[in-house]
C-alpha positions, 0 to 999 in steps of 0.5 A: 092164468095164476089165480083161481076164482072160487064163488058161490053165487045163488042170487045176485046183488039187487038193483035198487030204485035209487041206483044209477046203473049200466046200460044194457049195451054195456056188455064189455068185460074187464079182463087182465092182460100183461101191462104194456109199459109203453102205454099209460094213463095221463089222467084217471080220477074219481071225484065227488062234489056238491052243487055250486050253491048254498043248498048243496042239494045235488051230488055230482059223481064223476069218473074220467080217464085218458090214455096217452094213445087211443086204444082198442077198448077203454073202460071205467067202472065206478062203485058209489057207497053212501054211509057204507051201503051201495048206492050206484054203479057206472060202467062206461066203455068205448072202442077205439077211444082215448078219453072217457068221462061220465057224470052222474047226479044224486039228490043229497039228504041229511048228513051222509058220507059218500065214498066211490072207488073206480078201476080204469082199464085199457086193452091194447091189441098189437099188430102181431096178435098179443093183447096187453092192458093198462089199469089204474084205480082211483077214489074220492070221499065226500062228507055232507053235513046237513043238520039243523044244529049246524050249518050245511057244508061239504068237505073231503077232509075235515078242516075245523074242529066241528068238521072233525067231530062230524066226520068222526060221528059218521065214520063211527056209526058206519064202521059199527054197521060194517063190522057187524056185517063182516063179522057175520060173514067171516063167522059164516065162512069160518074164517081165521080172521087173525091170518088176514089184513081186513080191508074194505073195498073202498080202501084198495087204493092205499096199495100200490107197487110201493106198498103192495099186498101183504107178503107180495112183491112190487113185481106182482102187484099189477097182476094181482090187482087186475086179476082182483078187478077182473073177478070183481067185475064178473061176480060183483058188478055184473051181479048188480046189473043182472039181479031181477029182485028189488029189496029195499035194504042196501048191500054193505061195502065188500070186505077184502081179506089179505092173507098175511103170508101173501098166498091169496085174498078173499072178497066177502060180501052179502047182497041185498037179498041176504045172499052171502058171497065168497070170492077167493083169488089165489096169487 
C-alpha cells in the first residue's frame, strides 16, 4: 500500500448520551482494495428529512445503498453533524448482501443545520483469491428553522429570501466556531496553512474523478479516496465507539488539508476530551 498513516492517539472520541452508535456486533473493517470495474453501485445515498407533520419534531437520517450483485461484504458508514458538531455515527454491514439500509430518528429542537456524510463500500472475493472493491460517497444537508419570530420550516437549499437569511445566519455562526477550532489545530501542529486547500470532512463529496484532489489525477482518485476512508474508519470512527469517557462537549467536524502539490493530505480533529489528532496520508 502506497500510503502511510501517521497518527497520535492518546484518547478516542467520546460517546455522548444523545448519539446513535454502532452495535458491538458491527466489527467489520473497511479496507481499500483495487476497484472492480465489472461491479458498481446502482444506489448510494444519504438523506436527512423531517417528519411529515407541521411540527417537524423528528429528524430522519437514512443511509441506503445497493450494488448490482450480491457481494462478500457490504458496509455503509455515516457521520452526522449538527451545527458543526458530531451528533451520531451509523455503521451497518452485512455478509453476502446486495442492499443495505438504516434509518435513525432524532428529536428536533431549535434552529439547526444537519449535515451527514456517508461511505458505501463493497468487498468482492474472486474465485482466484483476488479481493477487489467498489465504493461511493454521499451526503445530505438539512436546515431546520424553529423560531418564535418565524414559521417553522425545513429545507435543503434556500428557496426564498427568508430561508436564505436563516441559512446565512446558521452558516456564519457554525463557520466561526469551526474556524476557531481548526486554527487552533493548525497552530498546534505548526502546519503552513498556505500550502493546503482547506476542506471540512462534510465537503469531501465535492471531489470525484472529474474533480480529483489538488495535484492528483483521475486515475488515482479511487485509491486515494478509498485509503482515506480506510484510515478514517480505523482511527476516527472506531475511536468513537471505543471511547469510554462521556464528556458533554461535542467534537467539531474534522478538517482535511489537501496538499496543493498533490503529495499528501492531513486530517485534523480534536475529540470531545480535548485530545488533538493528526492523520497524514501520503499519496
